[in-house]
C-alpha positions in Angstrom: -92.8 -106.4 -257.8 -93.0 -105.7 -261.9 -90.4 -103.2 -262.0 -87.6 -105.0 -260.4 -84.7 -105.9 -263.1 -84.7 -109.7 -264.1 -81.6 -110.2 -262.6 -83.0 -109.6 -259.0 -84.9 -112.9 -258.6 -81.9 -114.7 -259.8 -79.6 -113.3 -257.3 -82.3 -114.0 -254.8 -83.1 -117.7 -256.2 -79.1 -117.6 -255.7 -78.5 -116.6 -252.5 -81.6 -118.3 -251.2 -80.4 -121.5 -249.7 -77.6 -119.9 -248.4 -79.7 -117.4 -246.2 -82.3 -120.6 -244.9 -79.4 -122.3 -244.1 -78.0 -119.3 -242.2 -81.5 -118.6 -240.6 -84.1 -116.0 -240.2 -82.1 -113.2 -240.2 -80.6 -113.4 -243.0 -84.0 -114.2 -244.9 -85.1 -111.4 -243.8 -81.8 -109.0 -245.1 -82.2 -111.0 -248.4 -81.4 -108.3 -251.3 -81.4 -105.7 -248.9 -84.6 -103.9 -246.7 -85.3 -100.8 -248.6 -85.8 -99.5 -252.0 -86.6 -96.1 -254.0 -89.6 -96.3 -255.8 -91.6 -93.6 -258.0 -94.5 -91.6 -256.2 -96.1 -91.1 -259.7 -96.5 -93.1 -262.8 -94.8 -92.2 -265.8 -96.7 -93.5 -268.4 -96.1 -91.9 -271.7 -94.9 -89.2 -273.3 -96.8 -86.7 -271.1 -96.0 -88.0 -267.5 -92.4 -87.8 -269.0 -92.7 -84.2 -270.1 -93.9 -83.6 -267.0 -91.2 -85.6 -264.8 -88.6 -84.7 -266.5 -87.2 -82.6 -269.5 -89.0 -80.2 -270.4 -91.5 -79.8 -267.9 -89.2 -80.5 -264.9 -86.8 -77.4 -266.0 -89.7 -74.5 -264.8 -89.5 -76.5 -261.3 -85.7 -76.0 -261.6 -86.2 -72.4 -262.4 -88.7 -71.9 -259.5 -86.2 -73.3 -256.9 -82.8 -71.0 -258.2 -85.5 -68.0 -257.9 -87.1 -68.9 -254.3 -84.4 -71.8 -252.4 -87.5 -72.9 -250.0 -89.5 -73.9 -252.8 -87.5 -77.2 -252.7 -88.8 -78.5 -249.7 -92.3 -78.3 -251.4 -91.7 -79.1 -254.9 -89.3 -82.2 -254.2 -88.6 -84.8 -251.5 -85.9 -83.5 -249.4 -88.4 -81.6 -246.8 -89.4 -85.2 -246.0 -86.0 -86.9 -246.6 -82.8 -87.8 -244.1 -79.4 -88.8 -244.5 -78.5 -91.5 -242.3 -74.9 -90.8 -241.7 -71.6 -93.5 -240.1 -68.7 -94.2 -240.5 -69.4 -98.0 -239.0 -67.1 -97.4 -235.8 -69.7 -97.9 -232.9 -72.3 -99.8 -234.3 -74.5 -101.8 -231.9 -72.9 -103.6 -229.3 -70.3 -104.9 -232.2 -67.7 -102.1 -232.1 -65.9 -100.3 -235.3 -67.3 -102.8 -237.5 -66.7 -100.7 -240.4 -68.8 -99.0 -243.0 -70.0 -102.2 -245.1 -71.2 -104.0 -242.5 -72.7 -101.4 -240.9 -75.3 -101.2 -243.6 -77.9 -103.7 -242.7 -78.0 -101.4 -239.5 -78.8 -98.2 -241.1 -81.5 -99.5 -243.5 -83.4 -100.9 -240.9 -83.0 -97.7 -239.6 -84.2 -96.3 -242.9 -87.3 -98.8 -242.8 -88.0 -97.5 -239.3 -87.8 -93.9 -240.3 -90.6 -95.0 -243.2 -92.7 -97.1 -240.8 -93.0 -94.9 -238.0 -92.8 -91.7 -239.4 -93.2 -91.4 -242.6 -90.1 -90.0 -243.6 -87.6 -91.2 -246.3 -84.2 -92.3 -245.1 -80.9 -92.8 -246.9 -78.2 -94.7 -245.5 -74.8 -93.1 -246.4 -71.7 -95.2 -244.9 -68.6 -93.2 -245.2 -65.1 -94.9 -245.5 -63.4 -92.9 -243.9 -63.3 -92.1 -240.0 -61.1 -88.9 -240.4 -63.4 -85.8 -238.4 -62.3 -83.5 -241.1 -63.6 -86.0 -244.0 -66.8 -86.8 -242.3 -67.6 -83.3 -241.9 -66.7 -82.0 -245.2 -68.8 -85.0 -246.8 -71.6 -84.2 -245.3 -71.5 -80.7 -245.8 -71.2 -81.2 -249.7 -74.2 -83.9 -249.7 -76.4 -81.8 -247.1 -78.3 -79.8 -250.1 -80.1 -82.7 -251.3 -81.4 -83.8 -247.6 -83.9 -82.3 -244.8 -82.0 -83.4 -242.0 -78.9 -85.5 -240.9 -79.4 -88.2 -238.6 -75.7 -89.2 -237.3 -75.6 -92.9 -236.0 -73.0 -95.6 -234.4 -70.1 -92.8 -234.4 -67.6 -93.7 -232.0 -67.2 -91.2 -229.0 -65.5 -88.5 -228.7 -65.3 -87.8 -232.3 -69.3 -87.9 -232.7 -69.5 -85.1 -230.4 -67.2 -82.8 -232.6 -68.9 -84.2 -235.8 -72.0 -83.0 -234.7 -71.0 -79.8 -233.0 -69.3 -78.6 -236.4 -73.1 -79.8 -238.8 -74.9 -77.9 -236.5 -73.0 -74.9 -236.9 -72.0 -75.5 -241.1 -75.5 -76.2 -241.5 -79.6 -74.8 -241.6 -80.9 -78.6 -241.6 -81.4 -80.3 -238.1 -78.5 -82.5 -237.2 -79.1 -85.8 -234.6 -76.8 -87.9 -233.3 -79.3 -90.9 -231.9 -77.2 -92.7 -230.0 -77.0 -89.3 -228.0 -80.1 -88.0 -227.9 -82.3 -90.8 -228.7 -81.2 -92.5 -225.9 -81.3 -89.8 -223.4 -84.8 -88.8 -224.4 -86.5 -92.2 -223.8 -84.4 -92.3 -220.2 -85.3 -89.1 -219.1 -89.0 -90.2 -220.3 -88.6 -93.8 -218.5 -87.0 -92.2 -215.6 -90.0 -89.8 -215.0 -92.6 -92.5 -214.8 -90.0 -94.5 -212.8 -89.8 -91.7 -210.2 -93.8 -92.0 -210.2 -93.8 -95.6 -209.4 -91.2 -95.2 -206.0 -92.6 -91.9 -205.2 -89.4 -89.7 -205.6 -89.1 -86.4 -207.1 -86.9 -86.5 -210.0 -84.7 -83.4 -208.4 -84.3 -84.9 -205.1 -83.0 -88.6 -207.2 -79.4 -89.6 -206.8 -78.2 -90.8 -210.4 -75.0 -93.1 -210.8 -74.4 -93.5 -215.0 -71.9 -96.1 -216.3 -70.7 -95.0 -219.5 -69.1 -91.4 -220.3 -69.6 -92.0 -223.7 -72.4 -90.8 -226.6 -75.5 -92.1 -224.7 -74.3 -91.3 -221.1 -73.1 -87.7 -221.7 -75.9 -87.0 -223.2 -78.4 -88.7 -220.4 -76.3 -86.5 -218.0 -77.1 -83.2 -220.3 -80.7 -84.0 -220.5 -81.5 -85.3 -217.0 -79.5 -81.7 -215.9 -81.6 -79.9 -217.8 -85.0 -81.7 -216.8 -83.9 -81.0 -213.2 -81.8 -84.0 -212.0 -79.2 -82.0 -209.7 -77.2 -85.2 -208.2 -75.9 -87.3 -211.1 -72.1 -88.9 -211.3 -70.6 -90.6 -214.1 -68.0 -93.7 -214.6 -66.1 -95.0 -217.6 -63.7 -97.4 -217.7 -61.4 -95.5 -215.6 -63.6 -94.8 -212.8 -65.6 -92.6 -211.6 -65.4 -88.8 -213.6 -64.4 -87.0 -210.2 -62.0 -84.4 -208.7 -59.2 -86.8 -208.8 -59.1 -87.4 -212.4 -56.8 -86.1 -214.6 -56.0 -86.7 -218.4 -59.8 -86.1 -219.2 -60.9 -85.5 -222.5 -62.8 -81.8 -223.3 -66.4 -83.7 -223.3 -65.7 -85.3 -219.7 -63.9 -82.2 -218.9 -67.2 -80.0 -219.0 -69.3 -82.9 -217.9 -67.3 -82.6 -214.3 -67.5 -79.4 -213.8 -71.5 -80.1 -213.3 -72.1 -83.6 -211.9 -70.8 -85.3 -209.1 -71.7 -83.0 -206.5 -70.3 -84.9 -203.8 -66.9 -85.4 -205.4 -66.8 -88.9 -205.3 -63.7 -90.6 -206.4 -62.6 -94.3 -206.9 -64.1 -97.4 -208.8 -68.3 -97.0 -209.6 -69.1 -99.7 -207.0 -68.4 -96.2 -204.8 -71.5 -94.2 -206.7 -73.7 -97.0 -206.5 -73.9 -96.9 -202.6 -77.1 -95.0 -201.8 -78.0 -94.0 -205.3 -81.2 -94.1 -206.1 -80.7 -94.8 -209.7 -78.8 -96.6 -211.7 -78.4 -96.5 -215.5 -76.1 -98.2 -217.7 -75.3 -97.1 -221.2 -71.5 -99.0 -220.8 -71.7 -103.0 -221.3 -69.6 -103.2 -218.0 -71.0 -105.8 -215.3 -72.6 -104.7 -212.5 -72.8 -107.4 -209.3 -76.1 -108.1 -207.3 -74.5 -106.8 -204.1 -73.7 -103.3 -205.5 -77.1 -102.9 -206.3 -78.4 -103.9 -202.8 -75.9 -101.3 -201.9 -78.6 -98.7 -203.7 -81.3 -96.9 -201.9 -84.7 -98.5 -201.0 -86.6 -98.1 -203.9 -83.7 -98.1 -206.2 -84.5 -97.8 -210.0 -82.0 -99.7 -212.6 -82.1 -99.1 -216.1 -79.7 -101.6 -217.6 -79.8 -100.6 -221.3 -76.3 -102.5 -222.7 -77.0 -104.6 -225.9 -77.1 -107.4 -226.2 -76.2 -108.5 -222.7 -77.2 -105.8 -220.0 -74.9 -105.0 -217.3 -76.4 -107.0 -214.6 -79.8 -109.3 -215.5 -83.1 -107.6 -215.0 -84.1 -111.1 -212.4 -81.2 -110.5 -210.6 -81.7 -106.4 -210.1 -85.0 -106.8 -209.0 -84.3 -108.5 -206.4 -83.0 -105.3 -205.0 -84.9 -102.6 -206.9 -88.6 -101.5 -207.7 -88.0 -100.7 -211.3 -86.1 -102.5 -213.8 -85.4 -101.4 -217.4 -83.3 -102.8 -220.3 -82.7 -102.0 -224.0 -83.7 -105.4 -224.5 -87.3 -106.3 -226.3 -87.5 -109.6 -224.5 -87.8 -108.1 -220.8 -90.6 -105.6 -220.1 -89.5 -101.6 -220.3 -87.2 -101.2 -222.7 -85.5 -98.6 -223.8 -86.1 -98.1 -227.1 -84.8 -94.9 -229.3 -87.5 -96.2 -231.8 -89.8 -94.4 -229.3 -88.2 -91.2 -230.2 -86.4 -90.9 -233.4 -89.4 -91.3 -236.1 -91.7 -88.9 -233.9 -88.9 -86.2 -233.2 -87.8 -85.7 -236.9 -91.6 -86.1 -238.2 -91.9 -82.4 -235.7 -88.9 -81.4 -237.0 -89.7 -81.5 -240.8 -93.0 -80.2 -240.6 -92.3 -77.3 -238.4 -89.0 -76.8 -240.7 -87.0 -76.1 -237.6 -83.3 -75.4 -238.3 -81.9 -77.7 -235.1 -82.7 -79.9 -232.6 -82.9 -77.7 -229.2 -83.2 -79.0 -226.0 -86.7 -77.6 -225.1 -87.7 -80.2 -228.1 -85.8 -82.8 -226.9 -87.5 -82.4 -223.3 -91.1 -81.8 -225.1 -90.4 -85.1 -226.5 -89.8 -87.0 -223.3 -92.8 -85.5 -221.9 -95.3 -86.6 -224.7 -93.6 -90.6 -224.1 -94.0 -89.8 -220.1 -97.4 -89.0 -220.5 -98.7 -91.7 -223.3 -98.5 -93.9 -219.8 -101.4 -91.9 -217.6 -100.4 -94.7 -214.9 -97.3 -96.3 -214.4 -96.3 -99.2 -213.0 -93.2 -101.3 -212.1 -93.6 -103.0 -215.4 -94.8 -100.4 -217.8 -92.8 -96.7 -217.7 -92.7 -96.4 -221.4 -94.8 -97.1 -224.0 -94.5 -99.5 -226.5 -92.5 -99.0 -229.9 -96.2 -100.3 -231.8 -98.7 -98.3 -229.1 -100.7 -96.0 -231.8 -100.0 -92.4 -232.0 -96.3 -92.8 -230.0 -94.7 -90.7 -232.9 -97.6 -88.5 -233.6 -97.2 -87.6 -230.3 -93.9 -86.9 -230.2 -94.0 -85.2 -233.6 -96.5 -82.7 -232.0 -94.7 -81.6 -228.7 -91.6 -81.4 -230.7 -93.4 -78.9 -233.3 -94.8 -77.1 -230.5 -91.6 -76.5 -228.8 -89.8 -75.3 -232.3 
């Protein structure tokens, strides 16, 4: 582009060969994936006088007198901060804020491409809960919403809860709520395929971190009554001790049969397996599930069980990958959800909004089949449908 400083082509020429040798992913990331662009031209003195001093002073004064005008006369109302500390990045784990930046830039791309929303990566060089909360509170005046990303559990729960309490803009942790919304939508359609009522399903969730807890909470809100969670220590059941507060709370509303022991125990006779932990599940364990079972093996890049193996015993199989049918992808949720929240000027993201988003995604597949229980992220109208449903639920 003509407005790029001369040093940028030099950097790109210097590193182009290195990127080619490393592969296409590196070529796609060369120089980063996002940039800041001006919405209006500054072609001369008259434009400068309006965009900056003296014209800008009148706008500043108006906002000072009427704070709500900040979302009318600045880009704040269409701008989200993507905040991470790099402690739970994809399947890579705690790789730190700098190594997390490519993911945050990618998320920014997706916000713009699918939701028309500007998003700014904020990678924090601290894992201290107090420091993260304080930092986000201090930068929040410049953003219409806060999107938390790749922050490890159980810290993510406290960070989100404290920011929701402190801020008057929506705060949303995608690893929790995006996963939960798309999982619920997929499960609604999978239930139609196997001709089972959502309320009658026995669900076993492998993983009691951010995603697992959030999925369980939203399924409970949607009317599922029999959910059992497991983590690396076994089932979250009556025999467990030393649980975190979050796990203690979820135990009170799950595992109605009082199961204890390893996760395989929960799979015996279960209608649904949802994997959000990466723990390996064997073919025999899937075979022990109920007839017409539903398997959501969502770990990336390696599902808990290979889809071809799970398909020998399950009627519907989904993964988190794009190279198999039924990708449970947060991209189906967060651009549209934030579009709806920002358009409605909502101060928070409620359970009703998440349920509405899931309902919208479900409805986008009017004739669900075993190999199609969620829309494709590139299907036209996905983000708009979710945005409209969320805005109506405010």
